[in-house]
C-alpha positions in Angstrom: 111.0 75.9 -22.6 109.6 79.0 -21.1 107.9 80.3 -24.2 106.4 77.0 -25.3 104.7 76.4 -22.0 103.3 79.9 -21.4 100.1 79.7 -23.4 98.9 76.5 -21.7 98.2 78.1 -18.2 96.4 81.0 -19.8 94.3 78.7 -21.9 93.4 76.6 -18.8 92.5 79.8 -16.9 90.4 81.0 -19.8 88.6 77.7 -20.1 87.8 77.7 -16.3 86.3 81.2 -16.6 84.4 80.5 -19.8 81.3 79.0 -18.1 81.1 82.1 -15.8 81.6 84.5 -18.7 79.0 82.7 -20.8 76.5 83.1 -17.9 77.2 86.8 -17.5 76.8 87.3 -21.3 73.5 85.4 -21.2 72.3 87.7 -18.4 72.1 84.9 -15.9 75.1 85.9 -13.8 76.1 84.2 -10.6 73.7 84.0 -7.6 73.8 87.0 -5.2 76.1 86.6 -2.4 78.7 84.5 -4.3 81.4 87.0 -4.7 79.2 89.8 -6.0 80.0 92.9 -3.9 76.8 94.7 -5.1 74.2 92.0 -4.4 71.0 93.5 -2.8 70.6 93.0 0.9 67.8 90.5 1.8 64.6 92.3 3.1 63.9 91.9 6.8 60.7 90.0 7.6 57.5 92.1 7.7 56.6 93.4 11.1 53.2 92.3 12.5 51.3 95.1 14.3 48.4 94.3 16.7 45.7 96.8 17.6 44.0 96.0 20.9 40.5 97.5 21.4 38.9 97.6 24.8 35.4 96.1 25.3 32.8 98.7 26.2 31.8 98.7 29.9 28.9 96.5 30.9 25.5 98.2 30.9 25.1 97.5 34.6 28.1 99.7 35.5 27.1 103.0 36.9 28.8 105.9 35.1 29.3 109.4 36.4 27.5 112.3 34.7 29.1 113.3 31.4 31.2 110.1 31.4 28.7 107.6 30.0 30.0 105.4 27.3 27.3 104.8 24.7 26.8 101.4 23.0 24.4 102.1 20.1 25.8 102.5 16.6 25.6 106.0 15.1 23.0 106.9 12.6 19.9 105.3 14.2 17.5 107.8 15.8 16.6 106.8 19.3 13.4 108.8 18.8 12.2 106.2 16.3 12.5 103.4 18.9 11.5 105.3 22.1 8.3 107.2 21.7 7.7 108.4 25.3 10.3 110.0 27.5 9.7 110.9 31.2 11.7 113.0 33.6 11.8 116.6 34.9 13.2 120.1 34.2 14.2 123.1 36.3 12.5 126.5 35.8 11.5 129.4 38.1 8.5 127.5 39.5 10.9 124.7 40.6 11.5 121.2 39.5 8.7 120.2 37.2 7.6 116.7 36.0 7.9 116.3 32.2 6.6 113.9 29.6 8.0 114.1 26.1 5.9 112.1 23.6 7.2 111.6 20.0 4.4 111.9 17.4 6.3 111.5 14.2 9.9 111.0 13.0 10.7 111.7 9.4 14.5 111.6 8.6 16.1 114.0 11.0 12.8 115.9 11.7 10.7 115.1 14.8 7.3 116.2 16.0 6.6 115.9 19.7 4.4 116.9 22.6 6.0 118.6 25.6 3.8 117.8 28.6 4.5 119.1 32.2 3.0 119.0 35.7 4.2 121.1 38.6 3.2 119.1 41.7 3.3 122.0 44.2 1.0 124.4 42.3 -1.0 121.7 40.4 -0.3 123.5 37.1 -0.1 121.3 34.0 0.0 121.8 30.3 1.0 120.6 26.8 2.3 122.1 23.6 3.6 120.9 20.3 7.3 120.9 19.5 9.2 120.6 16.2 12.8 119.4 16.3 15.8 118.1 14.5 18.1 115.2 15.5 21.8 115.2 14.4 22.9 111.6 14.4 26.6 112.5 14.0 26.7 114.6 17.2 23.7 112.8 18.8 22.1 116.2 19.6 18.5 117.1 19.3 17.0 120.7 19.3 13.3 121.5 19.7 11.3 124.7 19.1 7.9 125.3 20.6 4.7 125.2 18.6 1.0 125.7 19.5 -0.4 125.1 22.9 -2.7 122.1 23.4 -3.4 122.8 27.1 -2.2 126.1 28.5 -2.2 127.0 32.2 -2.1 130.6 33.3 1.2 132.4 33.4 3.2 129.8 31.5 5.2 130.3 28.3 6.5 127.7 25.8 10.3 127.1 25.7 12.9 125.6 23.4 15.2 122.8 24.5 18.4 121.3 23.3 20.0 118.1 24.5 22.3 115.1 23.9 21.3 111.5 23.7 23.2 108.6 25.2 24.2 106.0 22.5 22.5 103.3 24.4 19.2 105.3 24.4 19.0 105.5 28.2 19.2 109.3 28.6 18.2 112.4 26.8 19.5 115.4 28.8 20.3 119.1 28.1 19.0 122.6 28.8 15.7 124.4 28.6 16.6 127.4 26.4 15.1 130.2 28.6 17.2 132.6 30.6 15.5 131.6 33.9 15.4 127.9 33.3 18.0 125.1 33.7 18.5 121.5 32.8 16.1 118.7 31.8 16.6 115.0 32.2 14.5 112.4 30.4 14.6 108.6 30.3 12.6 106.2 28.2 9.2 105.3 29.8 8.7 101.7 30.7 
């Protein structure tokens, strides 16, 4: 009795496994997670990252010196848009009124007229300047050229300054050992 009935349970067990074995041999295999100890872990959902940019301050907000936040995109020369700048500079004669007129802009090169008037002495004059504007650093450097109107005892000077991105200020230094800063704003 024992030997005649022994193959029947093995046959039934083999028949129950046959569909699973056929799937494994056909490379379909069981779905992950149903008894397979090596099934890959499901990926966690992708993390969303948000970048918050601050709005620039309104143009009406007064900003302390060296702390202004420019609004103009890089690359455009403010000297192309603003042809006349007015302000003053400091040299041995004292604070002197200054007018800086742009004659021509070609690429990064600029031709201008440096005009000045010292109110206390009544001295005034003009001379040509040639300069370069670096749009990346927003810095402009100018070297003096020929006099157009020369008062006695005055010399031409170089200047180097930075431009506000919003075009509201061109300020820097007069490059002479006895001189100081200049401050120019668009005329009108």
